[in-house]
C-alpha positions in Angstrom: 0.0 0.0 0.0 1.2 3.6 -0.7 3.5 4.8 2.0 4.3 1.4 3.6 7.8 0.0 3.2 9.3 1.3 0.0 6.0 1.7 -1.7 5.7 4.8 -3.8 3.1 7.4 -2.7 1.1 9.1 -5.6 1.1 12.9 -5.7 -1.8 14.2 -3.7 -2.4 11.0 -1.8 -4.2 11.9 1.5 -3.5 8.8 3.7 -7.2 8.5 4.6 -9.3 5.4 4.8 -11.1 6.7 1.7 -7.7 7.1 -0.2 -6.6 3.5 0.8 -10.0 2.1 -0.1 -9.6 3.6 -3.5 -6.3 1.8 -3.9 -8.0 -1.5 -3.0 -10.7 -0.8 -5.6 -8.1 0.1 -8.3 -6.2 -3.1 -7.6 -9.3 -5.3 -7.7 -10.4 -3.6 -10.9 -6.9 -4.1 -12.5 -7.1 -7.8 -11.6 -10.7 -8.0 -12.9 -11.9 -9.4 -9.6 -15.6 -8.8 -9.4 -16.3 -10.4 -5.9 -13.8 -10.1 -3.1 -13.5 -12.0 0.1 -11.6 -9.5 2.3 -9.3 -10.5 5.0 -8.0 -7.3 6.6 -5.6 -6.7 9.5 -4.7 -3.7 11.6 -4.8 -0.6 9.4 -6.4 -2.6 6.7 -9.6 -2.9 8.6 -10.8 0.6 8.1 -9.6 0.6 4.5 -11.3 -2.6 3.6 -14.5 -1.8 5.4 -14.6 1.6 3.7 -14.2 -0.1 0.3 -16.8 -2.7 1.3 -19.3 -0.1 2.4 -18.9 1.7 -1.0 -19.1 -1.6 -3.0 -21.6 -3.9 -1.2 -22.4 -5.9 -4.4 -18.7 -6.9 -4.8 -18.2 -8.2 -1.2 -18.3 -12.0 -0.7 -17.2 -11.9 2.9 -15.2 -9.9 5.4 -12.8 -11.2 8.0 -11.3 -8.7 10.5 -8.1 -9.6 12.4 -6.7 -7.4 15.1 -8.3 -4.2 13.9 -10.7 -1.6 15.2 -12.7 1.2 13.8 -13.2 4.3 16.0 -15.2 7.2 14.6 -13.5 10.4 15.4 -10.2 8.7 16.3 -7.3 11.0 17.0 -3.9 9.6 16.0 -1.5 8.7 18.8 1.7 10.8 19.0 3.8 8.4 16.9 1.2 8.1 14.2 0.9 11.9 14.0 4.6 12.1 13.5 4.5 9.5 10.7 2.0 11.6 8.9 4.2 14.7 8.7 6.0 14.9 5.3 9.8 14.3 5.7 9.5 13.7 9.5 7.5 10.5 8.8 10.1 9.2 6.4 12.8 9.8 8.9 11.1 7.7 11.6 11.7 4.5 9.7 
Protein backbone atom coordinates (compact mmCIF):
# COMPACT_ATOMS: atom_id res chain seq x y z
CA UNK A 1 0.00 0.00 0.00
CA UNK A 2 1.23 3.55 -0.67
CA UNK A 3 3.53 4.85 2.03
CA UNK A 4 4.31 1.44 3.55
CA UNK A 5 7.79 0.01 3.24
CA UNK A 6 9.33 1.30 0.04
CA UNK A 7 5.98 1.67 -1.74
CA UNK A 8 5.66 4.82 -3.83
CA UNK A 9 3.13 7.45 -2.73
CA UNK A 10 1.15 9.06 -5.57
CA UNK A 11 1.10 12.86 -5.69
CA UNK A 12 -1.83 14.21 -3.72
CA UNK A 13 -2.42 10.98 -1.79
CA UNK A 14 -4.19 11.90 1.47
CA UNK A 15 -3.48 8.85 3.66
CA UNK A 16 -7.17 8.55 4.65
CA UNK A 17 -9.28 5.40 4.78
CA UNK A 18 -11.06 6.69 1.67
CA UNK A 19 -7.73 7.05 -0.17
CA UNK A 20 -6.61 3.54 0.78
CA UNK A 21 -10.04 2.11 -0.08
CA UNK A 22 -9.57 3.64 -3.52
CA UNK A 23 -6.28 1.77 -3.90
CA UNK A 24 -8.02 -1.50 -2.99
CA UNK A 25 -10.69 -0.80 -5.60
CA UNK A 26 -8.11 0.06 -8.26
CA UNK A 27 -6.16 -3.13 -7.57
CA UNK A 28 -9.27 -5.31 -7.71
CA UNK A 29 -10.39 -3.60 -10.94
CA UNK A 30 -6.94 -4.07 -12.54
CA UNK A 31 -7.08 -7.77 -11.65
CA UNK A 32 -10.69 -8.01 -12.93
CA UNK A 33 -11.87 -9.36 -9.57
CA UNK A 34 -15.62 -8.80 -9.36
CA UNK A 35 -16.28 -10.37 -5.94
CA UNK A 36 -13.76 -10.07 -3.12
CA UNK A 37 -13.45 -12.02 0.10
CA UNK A 38 -11.63 -9.49 2.27
CA UNK A 39 -9.27 -10.53 5.04
CA UNK A 40 -8.04 -7.32 6.60
CA UNK A 41 -5.64 -6.75 9.47
CA UNK A 42 -4.68 -3.74 11.59
CA UNK A 43 -4.79 -0.56 9.44
CA UNK A 44 -6.36 -2.63 6.66
CA UNK A 45 -9.60 -2.94 8.65
CA UNK A 46 -10.83 0.62 8.13
CA UNK A 47 -9.55 0.62 4.55
CA UNK A 48 -11.26 -2.65 3.65
CA UNK A 49 -14.49 -1.75 5.44
CA UNK A 50 -14.58 1.62 3.68
CA UNK A 51 -14.18 -0.12 0.32
CA UNK A 52 -16.81 -2.73 1.28
CA UNK A 53 -19.33 -0.06 2.35
CA UNK A 54 -18.92 1.66 -1.02
CA UNK A 55 -19.09 -1.63 -2.99
CA UNK A 56 -21.56 -3.93 -1.20
CA UNK A 57 -22.37 -5.88 -4.37
CA UNK A 58 -18.74 -6.88 -4.77
CA UNK A 59 -18.17 -8.21 -1.22
CA UNK A 60 -18.29 -11.97 -0.75
CA UNK A 61 -17.23 -11.92 2.90
CA UNK A 62 -15.17 -9.93 5.37
CA UNK A 63 -12.79 -11.23 8.03
CA UNK A 64 -11.30 -8.74 10.49
CA UNK A 65 -8.07 -9.56 12.35
CA UNK A 66 -6.67 -7.38 15.13
CA UNK A 67 -8.34 -4.23 13.89
CA UNK A 68 -10.67 -1.61 15.18
CA UNK A 69 -12.71 1.21 13.80
CA UNK A 70 -13.17 4.28 15.96
CA UNK A 71 -15.21 7.16 14.63
CA UNK A 72 -13.47 10.44 15.37
CA UNK A 73 -10.22 8.67 16.34
CA UNK A 74 -7.27 10.98 17.02
CA UNK A 75 -3.93 9.55 15.99
CA UNK A 76 -1.50 8.68 18.80
CA UNK A 77 1.66 10.79 19.02
CA UNK A 78 3.82 8.45 16.93
CA UNK A 79 1.22 8.09 14.19
CA UNK A 80 0.88 11.88 14.04
CA UNK A 81 4.65 12.10 13.50
CA UNK A 82 4.50 9.46 10.74
CA UNK A 83 1.95 11.60 8.88
CA UNK A 84 4.22 14.68 8.68
CA UNK A 85 6.04 14.91 5.33
CA UNK A 86 9.80 14.30 5.69
CA UNK A 87 9.51 13.70 9.47
CA UNK A 88 7.49 10.54 8.79
CA UNK A 89 10.09 9.21 6.39
CA UNK A 90 12.85 9.84 8.93
CA UNK A 91 11.11 7.71 11.58
CA UNK A 92 11.67 4.45 9.67
